[in-house]
C-alpha positions as CSV (number, residue, x, y, z in Angstrom):
1,M,-3.0,-27.0,-27.7
2,N,-6.7,-27.0,-28.0
3,P,-7.7,-26.7,-24.6
4,T,-9.8,-29.8,-25.2
5,L,-6.4,-32.0,-26.0
6,S,-4.2,-30.0,-23.3
7,K,-7.1,-31.6,-20.5
8,L,-7.5,-34.6,-21.9
9,T,-3.5,-34.8,-22.2
10,S,-3.1,-33.8,-18.8
11,A,-5.6,-36.6,-17.5
12,I,-3.7,-39.1,-19.2
13,V,-0.1,-37.8,-17.6
14,S,-1.9,-37.4,-14.3
15,F,-3.3,-41.1,-14.7
16,R,0.2,-42.1,-15.5
17,D,2.1,-40.2,-13.0
18,A,0.1,-41.5,-9.8
19,R,1.0,-44.9,-10.6
20,D,4.4,-43.9,-11.2
21,W,5.3,-45.3,-14.9
22,K,6.3,-42.5,-16.3
23,Q,9.9,-44.2,-15.6
24,F,8.9,-47.3,-18.4
25,H,7.3,-44.7,-21.1
26,N,10.5,-43.5,-23.1
27,S,9.7,-42.8,-26.9
28,K,10.4,-46.2,-28.1
29,D,8.4,-48.2,-25.2
30,L,5.6,-45.8,-26.4
31,A,6.0,-46.5,-30.1
32,L,6.3,-50.6,-29.2
33,A,3.1,-50.1,-27.4
34,L,1.3,-48.0,-29.4
35,S,2.0,-50.6,-32.1
36,I,0.6,-53.7,-29.7
37,E,-2.2,-51.9,-28.9
38,A,-3.0,-51.1,-33.0
39,A,-2.5,-55.1,-33.7
40,E,-4.8,-55.9,-30.6
41,L,-7.5,-53.3,-32.5
42,N,-6.7,-54.9,-35.8
43,E,-7.0,-58.4,-33.9
44,L,-11.4,-57.7,-33.6
45,F,-11.4,-57.6,-37.3
46,L,-9.4,-60.7,-38.0
47,W,-11.6,-63.3,-40.0
48,K,-14.5,-61.3,-40.0
49,S,-16.6,-58.7,-42.2
50,H,-15.8,-55.1,-41.4
51,D,-18.6,-54.2,-39.6
52,N,-18.8,-57.4,-37.4
53,A,-16.1,-56.3,-34.4
54,D,-17.7,-56.4,-30.8
55,R,-18.3,-52.6,-30.4
56,K,-17.4,-52.6,-26.8
57,R,-13.9,-54.2,-27.5
58,L,-13.3,-51.7,-30.9
59,A,-13.9,-48.9,-28.3
60,E,-11.6,-50.1,-25.3
61,E,-8.7,-50.8,-28.0
62,L,-9.2,-47.7,-29.7
63,A,-8.8,-45.6,-26.3
64,D,-5.4,-47.8,-25.7
65,V,-4.1,-46.9,-28.6
66,L,-5.0,-42.9,-28.6
67,L,-4.3,-43.1,-25.3
68,Y,-0.3,-44.4,-26.2
69,A,-0.3,-41.9,-29.2
70,F,-0.9,-39.0,-26.7
71,L,2.0,-40.0,-24.3
72,L,4.1,-40.3,-26.8
73,A,3.2,-36.7,-28.4
74,H,3.3,-35.4,-24.5
75,E,7.0,-36.9,-24.2
76,N,8.1,-35.6,-27.5
77,G,6.9,-32.2,-26.9
78,L,4.6,-32.6,-29.8
79,D,1.2,-30.9,-30.0
80,V,-1.5,-33.1,-31.0
81,E,-3.6,-30.5,-32.8
82,K,-0.6,-28.7,-34.5
83,I,0.8,-31.8,-35.9
84,M,-2.3,-33.7,-37.2
85,R,-3.6,-30.0,-38.7
86,A,-0.2,-30.2,-40.7
87,K,-0.2,-33.9,-41.8
88,L,-4.0,-32.7,-43.1
89,K,-2.4,-30.4,-45.3
90,A,0.5,-32.0,-46.6
91,N,-2.1,-35.1,-47.0
92,S,-4.5,-32.5,-49.1
93,K,-1.7,-31.6,-51.6
94,K,-0.4,-35.3,-51.8
95,Y,-4.0,-36.3,-52.5
96,P,-6.2,-33.2,-54.3
97,V,-9.7,-34.1,-54.3
98,K,-9.9,-33.8,-58.5
99,K,-7.2,-36.8,-58.5
100,S,-8.3,-38.9,-55.2
101,K,-11.8,-38.6,-54.6
102,G,-13.3,-42.0,-54.6
103,I,-9.6,-43.8,-55.3
104,A,-8.2,-45.9,-52.8
105,R,-4.2,-45.5,-54.4
106,K,-1.5,-44.3,-53.0
107,Y,-0.3,-40.6,-54.0
108,T,2.5,-42.0,-56.3
109,E,-0.2,-43.7,-58.5
110,L,-2.6,-40.9,-58.6
């Protein structure tokens, strides 16, 4: 794992462990928490133009989403950098630049 991501994950896990919250952090509950935080992130944009969200709250909610994502990866022994690079590689095949540049369609519609 990337040393920076590894240190960040360690800091997140240390924060959690100091509070004895690991007992609540099974994969199901982490996935639910991530989804709930993502909904709170979405709420910042509800009934507003895309650039009218409060940036401070945006940073806070995005951080919550990322914290739960990193914990979920950690609890399942997944290397965040590795899985993200693998997903980018897979998506580059699904969405080749020649077919997808400037187009917002699913790969099955290209």
